[in-house]
matplotlib code that plots the C-alpha trace (Angstrom):
import matplotlib.pyplot as plt

x = [1.5, 2.6, 2.3, 5.6, 4.6, 3.8, 7.5, 8.5, 7.8, 9.9, 10.2, 12.8, 15.9, 15.7, 16.8, 13.5, 13.3, 11.9, 11.0, 10.3, 13.1, 12.5, 15.8, 15.8, 18.9, 18.9, 21.7, 24.6, 22.9, 25.6, 25.1, 25.2, 23.0, 20.3, 18.6, 19.1, 23.0, 23.1, 22.6, 21.2, 18.4, 15.3, 15.8, 14.5, 11.4, 10.6, 13.8, 14.4, 11.0, 12.7, 16.0, 14.1, 12.2, 15.1, 19.3, 20.8, 24.6, 26.5, 29.7, 28.8, 31.6, 30.8, 33.9, 33.6, 32.2, 30.7, 27.4, 28.4, 31.4, 29.4, 26.5, 29.0, 30.3, 27.0, 25.6, 28.7, 29.5, 33.6, 35.9, 36.1, 39.8, 38.7, 35.6, 37.2, 34.5, 36.2, 36.6, 34.1, 31.0, 30.0, 31.6, 29.9, 29.4, 31.2, 28.2, 30.6, 29.5, 26.8, 24.2, 22.0, 19.2, 19.9, 20.4, 17.1, 15.3, 16.4, 15.0, 11.7, 11.3, 9.9, 12.6, 11.7, 13.5, 13.0, 16.1, 16.7, 20.2, 21.6, 25.1, 23.3, 21.4, 20.8, 23.3, 26.0, 24.4, 23.0, 19.4, 21.0, 18.7, 15.8, 11.9, 11.7, 13.9, 12.5, 14.9, 12.8, 14.6, 14.0, 10.2, 8.2, 7.3, 3.8, 1.4, 1.9, 5.3, 6.8, 10.6, 11.2, 14.3, 12.5, 11.2, 7.7, 8.0, 9.9, 7.1, 4.6, 6.6, 6.3, 3.0, 2.8, 5.3, 4.0, 0.2, -0.6, 2.0, 0.6, 0.7, 1.9, 5.3, 8.4, 9.7, 12.9, 12.2, 15.1, 14.1, 16.7, 15.8, 18.2, 17.8, 19.7, 22.5, 23.1, 21.9, 19.7, 16.7, 13.9, 10.5, 8.0, 7.4, 10.4, 13.2, 14.0, 12.5, 15.8, 17.3, 18.2, 17.5, 18.7, 21.4, 22.6, 25.8, 25.9, 29.5, 31.2, 31.6, 32.1, 34.4, 33.1, 34.6, 32.8, 35.2, 34.4, 31.0, 31.7, 34.4, 34.5, 38.2, 38.2, 35.0, 32.0, 31.8, 29.2, 26.5, 26.4, 25.1, 22.0, 19.6, 22.5, 23.8, 27.7, 27.5, 28.0, 25.2, 22.6, 23.9, 24.3, 20.6, 19.6, 20.9, 19.3, 15.9, 16.3, 16.9, 13.5, 11.9, 13.2, 12.2, 8.8, 8.5, 9.8, 7.0, 4.6, 6.1, 6.0, 2.5, 1.5, 3.3, 1.6, -2.1, -1.4, -0.5, 3.1, 4.5, 3.9, 7.0, 9.4, 12.7, 13.2, 17.2, 18.0, 21.5, 23.2, 25.9, 27.9, 28.0, 28.8, 31.3, 29.8, 32.8, 35.2, 38.9, 37.9, 36.1, 32.5, 29.3, 30.9, 32.1, 35.0, 37.8, 38.8, 38.8, 37.2, 34.5, 32.0, 31.7, 32.2, 30.0, 26.5, 23.5, 22.3, 19.5, 17.3, 13.9, 11.6, 9.0, 8.7, 12.3, 14.8, 15.0, 15.6, 19.6, 22.6, 25.7, 29.1, 31.6, 32.5, 30.5, 31.2, 28.5, 29.7, 28.0, 24.9, 23.8, 24.7, 22.9, 19.7, 20.5, 20.3, 16.7, 15.7, 16.3, 19.6, 22.3, 25.4, 28.7, 30.0, 27.6, 29.6, 29.1, 31.8, 33.8, 31.0, 30.0, 26.7, 25.6, 22.7, 24.5, 24.9, 21.5, 19.6, 22.6, 23.7, 27.5, 29.0, 32.3, 31.3, 32.0, 34.9, 37.8, 38.3, 36.3, 38.1, 37.5, 39.1, 38.5, 39.9, 40.2, 44.2, 44.4, 45.1, 46.9, 47.5, 43.9, 43.7, 42.9, 41.4, 40.7, 39.3, 38.6, 35.8, 38.5, 41.3, 41.4, 44.3, 44.2, 47.0, 47.2, 50.2, 49.2, 51.1, 48.4, 45.9, 48.3, 48.3, 44.7, 44.7, 47.8, 48.7, 52.1, 53.8, 53.6, 51.6, 50.1, 47.3, 45.9, 43.1, 41.5, 37.8, 36.7, 38.7, 39.2, 35.6, 36.4, 39.8, 41.9, 44.8, 47.0, 49.0, 51.0, 54.7, 54.2, 55.2, 51.5, 50.9, 47.5, 49.3, 51.6, 48.5, 46.4, 49.2, 49.6, 45.8, 45.6, 48.7, 46.9, 44.3, 45.7, 48.3, 45.9, 45.6, 42.4, 39.4, 38.2, 40.3, 37.7, 39.3, 42.5, 45.0, 46.6, 43.8, 42.0, 38.6, 36.2, 34.8, 32.4, 28.9, 27.2, 24.8, 21.6, 21.0, 18.5, 20.9, 23.9, 21.7, 21.0, 24.5, 25.8, 22.9, 24.4, 28.0, 29.2, 30.1, 31.0]
y = [-58.9, -55.4, -55.2, -54.3, -51.3, -49.9, -49.7, -48.5, -44.5, -42.1, -38.5, -35.4, -35.7, -33.9, -34.5, -35.8, -34.0, -36.3, -39.5, -42.5, -45.1, -48.9, -50.9, -54.6, -56.7, -59.8, -62.2, -63.9, -62.8, -62.4, -60.4, -62.7, -65.0, -62.5, -62.8, -58.6, -59.5, -61.9, -65.3, -68.2, -69.1, -66.8, -66.3, -63.0, -61.8, -59.2, -57.8, -57.6, -55.7, -53.0, -52.7, -52.6, -49.4, -48.1, -47.8, -50.7, -50.6, -53.2, -53.5, -52.7, -53.9, -54.8, -53.4, -56.8, -59.7, -61.1, -59.6, -57.8, -56.1, -55.5, -54.1, -52.1, -50.4, -49.5, -47.8, -46.1, -45.1, -46.2, -48.8, -51.8, -50.6, -47.4, -48.9, -51.8, -54.2, -57.1, -60.9, -62.4, -62.9, -61.1, -57.8, -55.0, -52.1, -49.0, -46.6, -43.7, -44.1, -42.2, -44.6, -43.6, -44.5, -42.1, -39.2, -40.4, -40.3, -36.7, -35.5, -37.0, -40.0, -43.5, -45.8, -49.5, -52.5, -56.3, -58.5, -62.5, -63.1, -62.6, -61.2, -57.9, -58.7, -55.7, -56.8, -55.5, -52.4, -52.9, -51.3, -48.0, -45.6, -47.9, -46.6, -50.5, -53.6, -56.9, -59.7, -62.7, -65.6, -64.1, -64.4, -67.2, -69.2, -69.1, -72.3, -73.0, -73.9, -70.9, -70.8, -68.0, -66.8, -67.3, -64.6, -65.6, -65.1, -61.6, -60.6, -61.0, -59.2, -56.3, -56.3, -55.8, -52.9, -51.2, -51.9, -48.8, -46.5, -43.0, -42.1, -38.4, -39.4, -40.3, -43.6, -45.4, -49.3, -52.0, -55.7, -57.8, -61.5, -64.5, -66.4, -67.4, -68.1, -72.0, -74.3, -74.0, -75.2, -73.1, -73.9, -76.1, -75.8, -73.4, -76.2, -78.0, -75.5, -75.8, -79.0, -81.3, -78.8, -78.2, -76.3, -78.8, -80.8, -83.8, -85.1, -82.2, -83.6, -82.1, -83.8, -84.6, -85.2, -87.7, -87.4, -83.8, -82.1, -78.9, -77.7, -74.9, -75.3, -78.0, -79.7, -79.9, -81.8, -84.4, -81.9, -80.1, -82.7, -81.6, -84.8, -87.3, -85.2, -84.8, -82.8, -79.4, -78.1, -79.6, -77.2, -74.4, -74.8, -75.2, -71.7, -70.5, -71.9, -69.5, -66.7, -67.4, -67.7, -64.6, -62.9, -64.1, -62.9, -59.2, -59.0, -59.9, -57.2, -54.5, -55.4, -55.0, -51.6, -50.4, -51.7, -49.7, -46.5, -46.6, -46.6, -43.0, -41.0, -43.7, -44.8, -48.5, -49.9, -53.6, -54.7, -57.7, -57.7, -59.9, -62.8, -66.7, -68.6, -71.7, -73.6, -71.2, -71.5, -74.7, -72.5, -74.0, -72.4, -69.9, -66.3, -63.7, -66.1, -64.0, -61.1, -62.7, -61.3, -64.4, -62.7, -59.0, -58.3, -57.9, -56.2, -52.7, -51.5, -48.0, -47.5, -44.3, -44.0, -40.3, -39.5, -41.9, -42.8, -46.3, -46.7, -48.8, -47.2, -49.4, -47.3, -49.3, -48.6, -49.0, -49.8, -47.3, -44.7, -46.1, -44.0, -40.6, -41.1, -42.3, -39.3, -36.9, -38.8, -37.6, -33.9, -33.9, -31.5, -33.0, -31.1, -32.0, -34.7, -36.6, -38.3, -39.7, -41.8, -42.3, -39.8, -39.5, -41.9, -39.0, -37.3, -40.9, -41.8, -38.8, -38.7, -35.5, -36.1, -39.4, -37.7, -37.9, -41.6, -43.2, -44.5, -47.0, -49.6, -50.8, -53.7, -56.2, -59.8, -62.8, -64.8, -63.4, -61.3, -57.4, -55.8, -59.1, -59.4, -58.9, -55.5, -55.5, -52.6, -52.7, -50.2, -52.0, -53.8, -54.8, -56.3, -56.1, -58.1, -57.9, -60.6, -60.6, -64.2, -67.0, -69.6, -67.2, -66.2, -69.5, -69.7, -66.0, -65.9, -69.2, -68.9, -67.5, -63.8, -60.9, -59.6, -60.9, -59.3, -60.0, -58.8, -59.2, -58.4, -61.1, -63.5, -62.8, -66.1, -64.5, -67.7, -66.0, -64.2, -61.3, -60.3, -59.3, -58.7, -55.1, -53.7, -50.1, -51.4, -53.4, -50.1, -47.9, -50.1, -50.7, -46.8, -46.6, -49.0, -47.8, -44.2, -45.6, -47.3, -44.8, -42.2, -41.9, -43.7, -41.8, -42.6, -44.2, -46.2, -49.6, -50.5, -50.4, -53.5, -55.4, -56.4, -56.0, -53.9, -55.3, -58.2, -58.3, -61.5, -62.7, -63.7, -67.7, -67.9, -65.7, -67.9, -70.9, -69.2, -68.1, -71.7, -73.3, -71.0, -72.2, -68.8, -70.4, -73.7]
z = [-2.9, -4.1, -7.9, -8.9, -10.7, -7.3, -6.6, -9.9, -10.1, -10.3, -10.5, -10.7, -8.6, -5.4, -2.1, -0.1, 3.4, 6.5, 4.6, 6.3, 6.6, 6.1, 6.3, 5.6, 6.1, 5.0, 6.8, 4.6, 1.4, -1.3, -4.0, -6.8, -5.8, -6.5, -10.0, -10.4, -10.2, -12.8, -10.7, -13.1, -10.9, -10.3, -6.4, -6.1, -7.8, -5.1, -4.5, -8.1, -8.2, -5.5, -8.2, -11.3, -9.7, -7.7, -7.5, -7.2, -6.3, -8.3, -6.1, -2.4, 0.1, 3.6, 6.2, 8.1, 6.8, 10.3, 11.6, 14.8, 13.3, 9.9, 12.0, 14.1, 11.0, 9.2, 12.3, 13.5, 10.3, 11.3, 9.9, 12.4, 12.9, 14.5, 16.6, 17.6, 16.9, 15.2, 14.6, 17.2, 18.8, 22.2, 21.7, 23.2, 21.1, 23.6, 25.2, 23.4, 20.3, 18.8, 16.5, 14.0, 15.4, 18.3, 16.0, 14.2, 17.6, 18.4, 15.0, 16.1, 14.4, 16.0, 16.0, 15.7, 15.1, 14.6, 14.6, 14.5, 15.1, 18.4, 17.1, 17.2, 20.7, 23.0, 25.5, 23.1, 23.0, 19.2, 20.3, 21.7, 20.2, 19.4, 21.1, 20.3, 19.9, 19.7, 19.5, 18.2, 19.8, 23.3, 22.7, 23.6, 20.1, 18.5, 19.3, 15.5, 15.8, 13.7, 13.9, 16.3, 14.2, 10.8, 8.5, 8.8, 12.8, 12.1, 9.8, 12.7, 15.0, 12.7, 12.3, 16.3, 16.3, 13.1, 13.2, 15.6, 14.1, 14.1, 10.5, 11.3, 12.9, 10.6, 11.4, 11.0, 10.7, 10.8, 9.8, 10.0, 8.6, 9.6, 6.5, 4.6, 7.5, 7.8, 8.4, 4.5, 5.9, 4.6, 5.6, 3.2, 0.6, -0.3, 1.4, -1.6, -4.6, -6.4, -5.6, -8.5, -10.7, -14.4, -12.6, -10.6, -11.1, -8.9, -9.7, -7.4, -3.6, -0.4, 1.9, 5.0, 8.2, 10.4, 13.2, 13.8, 14.3, 12.4, 10.1, 7.3, 5.3, 2.8, 3.5, 6.9, 9.8, 10.6, 12.0, 9.1, 7.0, 5.5, 3.9, 3.9, 0.8, -0.2, -3.4, -3.7, -5.5, -3.2, -0.6, -3.2, -4.0, -0.3, -0.1, -3.2, -1.6, 1.7, -0.5, -2.5, 1.1, 2.4, -0.7, -0.4, 3.2, 2.3, -0.4, 2.3, 4.6, 2.0, 1.6, 4.9, 5.3, 2.1, 3.2, 6.6, 4.6, 5.8, 2.4, 1.7, 1.4, 2.6, 1.6, 1.5, 1.6, 1.3, 1.9, 3.8, 6.8, 4.7, 2.2, 2.2, 1.2, -0.7, -0.9, -2.9, -2.1, -0.3, 2.5, 3.2, 4.4, 6.5, 6.5, 8.6, 7.7, 4.3, 2.4, -0.5, -2.7, -1.9, 1.6, 0.9, -1.7, -1.1, -2.6, -2.0, -3.2, -2.9, -3.8, -3.2, -5.6, -6.8, -5.6, -7.3, -10.8, -11.4, -12.3, -11.7, -10.2, -11.2, -8.8, -5.5, -2.1, 1.2, 3.8, 6.1, 3.6, 4.7, 7.9, 6.5, 4.0, 5.6, 7.7, 4.9, 3.9, 7.6, 6.6, 8.9, 7.0, 7.1, 6.2, 2.9, 3.0, 5.5, 9.0, 11.0, 8.2, 5.8, 2.9, 2.0, -1.5, -2.0, -4.8, -6.6, -5.7, -7.9, -10.6, -9.8, -9.1, -10.1, -9.7, -5.7, -6.0, -3.9, -5.7, -3.2, -1.1, 1.9, 4.2, 7.2, 7.7, 9.6, 12.5, 13.2, 16.8, 16.2, 14.2, 11.9, 10.6, 6.7, 4.9, 1.6, -1.0, -4.4, -6.9, -8.4, -11.1, -8.9, -5.5, -2.7, 0.1, 2.8, 5.2, 7.9, 9.1, 7.7, 8.1, 6.2, 3.6, 2.5, 1.5, -0.1, -2.1, -2.4, -1.5, 1.7, 0.9, 2.4, -0.5, -3.2, -6.2, -8.2, -11.3, -10.5, -13.8, -15.5, -12.4, -10.4, -8.5, -7.6, -8.5, -10.2, -7.9, -10.2, -7.1, -8.3, -11.8, -11.7, -12.4, -11.5, -10.1, -7.4, -6.7, -6.7, -4.5, -2.0, -1.6, -1.2, 1.8, 3.5, 3.2, 5.2, 7.6, 8.5, 9.5, 13.1, 15.0, 13.9, 17.4, 20.5, 22.3, 23.3, 25.1, 23.0, 24.5, 23.2, 19.8, 21.0, 23.3, 26.3, 26.8, 28.3, 30.1, 27.3, 27.8, 28.0, 24.9, 23.3, 24.0, 22.9, 19.6, 18.7, 19.5, 17.1, 14.5, 15.1, 16.7, 19.6, 21.2]

ax = plt.figure().add_subplot(projection="3d")
ax.plot(x, y, z, "-o")
ax.set_aspect("equal")
plt.show()
């Protein structure tokens, strides 16, 4: 494992040219369960080391809290309302999109990806622009019985991809770990690392519906029970154990790349596609249904020794800003630092222009059909959610009203709806949300008569994996 001192070098604030790019994404990782983001458990020493030696964004927001829509937004730098990738698994990203990997490949980069989640399968076009795209669930599991989608398997595949990489060619390597997606079953000895520790309260129970296999609202179904337990903190500790496991594997990955001399001039980025609801708002062990911070707020850490000075950026940031940031790291000149709908983060990363931080971050979520899904906006302090579907309104606003306003500083759990109190913050955020949604579509790529793009026939292994994850029935 790399010593933390190897990650903590810093230098003068200047934009690097043609850096290697290592993008590590960890599925279902909410920010507030990392130690560096204030979690009460020590879940993430490796990621904390990267954060300590780099730039940590305090309030990153995904544009849709579901894997496919989130990565569609990240790699095209467009909002879901404009790219049409929303709600469900199995929507193919339209070929007309220019993807981040395509642009980097055109700049002479070797583009490699190792991914563990069928929601970003090649049949859905997420491999567009990659020279190598390994989908772990489609490969024959090794003889030693490793989980084909587990972090150890992912690291083995990265080894096969990068072991012979020529050191003189810049690379873009995307590694997507599936841990800590439910079910929360990290391998031994990590499985019960935090179970029944001093932070556990066994008195809070999860309602179990034995008549149904799966459930997310107000409780869980019989197939979701782990170890016969019904106490909520058991499941939360299992989730944290998954984070600790994948954190250790990130350390092993960094050590491997360091030993091969591949961390020289490399920008490392850590983030996630979405968070996870751990019983907040009676929503259990799932994501995508609501616009609450538990599912929207993810970590975002940049580490580049000799380039980035350690700092924390406390302004809102959208993950669709990631692609233009990586393009500038590759030496691509962007007009006004803009690509598609995203603004590069480099002025904020270097600390040279904190005024470039946007005033708002926008998201979408929900299972209602177009155009009734939820819309949300936050300025970092206050959060406004707009839900047109009555079935969603009652969970969000606590009453049959389309808007809910929360003070995230004083009410991080979003339990006290401040709407209709005549607050200036309410009017200001409503205006910002209306301004974004009243703009003409950035790029019309799907039939206006549908709420989604086209569908692609799934590989059978992909279908099995997505069914096991609870994405499809």
